[in-house]
N, C-alpha and C positions, 0 to 999 in steps of 0.2 A: 354233549352240546357247550358246556360251560367252557371245556379245554379247547373247543376248535374257536370259540370267542376269544379266550385268553390268546392263544397263538395270533390270532390276527390283529389284535391289540399290540401285542409285542411287536409284530412285523411293522405295524405301521409306527409305532414309535421308533424302530431302528431305523425307518427308511427316513423320518423327520431329523434324527440325531445325524445320519450321514448327510442329509442336506445341509445341514448346519455346519458340519465338519468342513462341508466343500466350499463353503462361502468365506471370501475374504474376509480377513479379520481387521477390525479397526485399529488405525495405529496413529499414534501420536506423533508428529515431527515438528522439531523446532525449529522456526523460520531463521533464525541465528545460524543454524547448521547448514542451510544453503547454497549453492553455489552462488559467486558474485554474477551480477547480472551482466549479459553481454550489452554491447553499444555498438552503432552503426550509423552512417549517414543517410539521410533521405530528403529528397527535394519534396516540397509543399506549397500549397498556395495558402496564404494568410490573409488577412484583412485587405480590402482595397486591392484584390486581384495580384498582389505581390508575391513572386516566386521566390523562396528561398531554400538555402541548403541548411538542414538542421540536424542533430545528432538525436538518434532514437534509442533509448535505454529499455532493455527487456526486463520484465518482471520476473525476480527469483522464484516464486510460487509456480507461476505457468512454465517456466523451464523446466522446473523437476516434474510437475505432472504430466507435461509431453512425454516424458519418456515411459510412462505408466500405461498400463492397458485400462479400457474404459470401467471395469470393474474394480481395479485398483485404486483408480482415481476417486471413486465415490466412497473409499473405505479410509480416507486420510483426513486427519483432524490436525490443524496448524496452531501451533501457540508458541507465545511468545517467550518461553521459558528455555534455558538451556538444558539439553537432553541429561537425562540422569537426575533432574531435581525432581524430588517426591514432596517435599513438603508443601503444605497448602500456604499462600501469603495473599496478602492482598493487593490489588491493583496500585500500578506505581503512580505517586503524585505526579502530574503535567505542569503543577502551578510554576515550577523552577524553568520549564521550557521558555525559550524565546522565540520571536516571530519577525517575520520579514513581508515586505508586500510583493505580491504578484498578481501579473493579470491572466486568467483562466480562459483558454480557448479563443483569446482576441475578444472576450466580452465583457468581464467584469473585473474589479478589483477585489482581491481577498486577503485578509489576514492568514498567512501559513506558518503552521508551527513545524519547527526544526528538531528533527529527533535522530540522530545519526543510531541509535541503537535499535531503530526499526529496520527490518527487512525490507519493508513492503511502504508503498504508498497509498493514503489512502483519504476519502474524503466524505462529508456527508451524502445522503439522497436529496436533502433541499438546496445543498451548494451546487450539487451537479446539474439539477434542474433550473436553477438561477443562472447557470452560465452556458445553457443548451447543451451540456455535456452527455451523450449517449452512453449507454452500456451493454454489455451483452450479459443476458440474463442467465445464459446458458453455464457462463462460468463463475457460480458461485461456490464458493469454500466454506466448509466449516470452521470456524475460530473458538478456540479455547482461552478464554481470559486468565488473568493470574489466578482468579478466585474460583477458577475448575468450571465457570459458566460457558455453555457452547451456545454459539449464535452462528447464523448464516448470514454471508455477505449479500447484497443484492445483485452483484456481477462485477464485472471488470470492463472499464473504460479504456481503450485503446488509443494510443497515439495522441495524447490531449496534451496542447501546445500550453507551455508555460513561459512566461515571459518576465524576467527580472532584470530590470535597468538595460533594456535592448538585448538580453541574450535571450535566445528562446532555445528551448529543448522540448522532446517530444515525451511524455511519460506514460506509464500504465498505471492507472488508478483503481485500486479496488475500493467500491462504492458501498458505504456502510449506511442502515437505516437511520442508526442513531450514533452518535460518538460526543465525547466530551470535548470535542473541538470540530473546527470546522474542515481545515485541510492539514493534513500531515505529511511533510517531505521526510521520507526515511533514506537509507542508505544507498538504493538506486540514483537519488538526486545528486548526493555527494559523489557517487561514482563518475555521472557523466559531465558535471561540472568541475571536478578536481576542487571542490570547495574546502576552505579551511578556516578557521575562526581565529581572530587577533585580538588581543585584548590591552588595551593600552593601561597606563599608570591611575586613571581615574577611574578606573572600572568598568569604562565603556568596551563594547564589544563591536566588530566589524566582520562580515563574511565576504571574503572572497572568491569570487568564480572565474572559471575562464571559459571563454568560448572557444570550442574545438576547431573551429572553421579557421578562425584569423589569429589563435592564441591569445586575442586582448583579454585584459584582465579588469574585471569590475569590482570596486569594494561598495558592498551595501551594509548600511548600519543596521543594527540588530536592536529589537525593542521589546520591551515587556509587553506580554498580552495586554491588549484594549489601550497600547500607548502609541500605536501608529500615529503619524502626523495627520492623516485623513481623519481620524478618529477624534482628534482633540482639536483641530483648526482646520480649516476651508485652505489648503495650500494649493493654488490653481495650478502650479510649475514643478509640483513635487514628483509628477513622472515625466 
C-alpha cells in the first residue's frame, strides 16, 4: 500500500515538474536594447474641429511585444538597465533633468521632464485623468526599477496629442500609478521631433524641435523643475 502511494506521489511530482518546465521562463529585457520606434503620418481632428496632419511615433515596448506569442508577452520584465548589468544600484537621480511646457490632449498645460536616456514615454495616472487621457489596461507591462523592485504599469495610452509651441505630435504613453514626475518625455519624442539641445555661454539651454510636416524649426527654452513661467508668475501670452 505504501509503495503504491509513493508511486502516485512521485508521478504527480513528475507531472508538476514537467508542467513547470514547459512554462515560458521570465525574461528581463533592457528597454535600451529595443529597436528605435517607427514614425508615420496621421490625420486627426483636434480642438475646435480643426483637422490636421500630424506625426505618430510608435512605442518601442509595444513593437517588441507584438512579435511575441501571448504566453511569451506575459513573461517579459522590462528594466532601464543595460543588458549584462548585474550589480544592484540605486534609482537614478532626476533632480538634474530639465523641463519644458506642453499642452496634453488639447486639454491642459503640464510640466514635462526631458530624459533622452529613457526609451519610453510615461505619465502618472493622476495627470492622465486630469487631461482626459484614456488608456488600455490590457497593455500593462512589468517594470523592474534600478533597485530591482517590480511593479506593473496601469496600461498604455495610444496616440495622445502633445503640443509644444505649435508643433503637435502623437505619442504612446505608459501610464504609471505613481512616479517621481508628472510626465517624462523619452527617446521616442526625440525621434519624432528630431530634437537637439543648444547651450549658450551663460549656461542657458534651449531645445530645438522640427515640425516634420513643414520642416519648420521651433526653439523652446528649457527650465529647471518648478521654474516654468506659469509656475512663478501669470504670463497671459506665454503660450
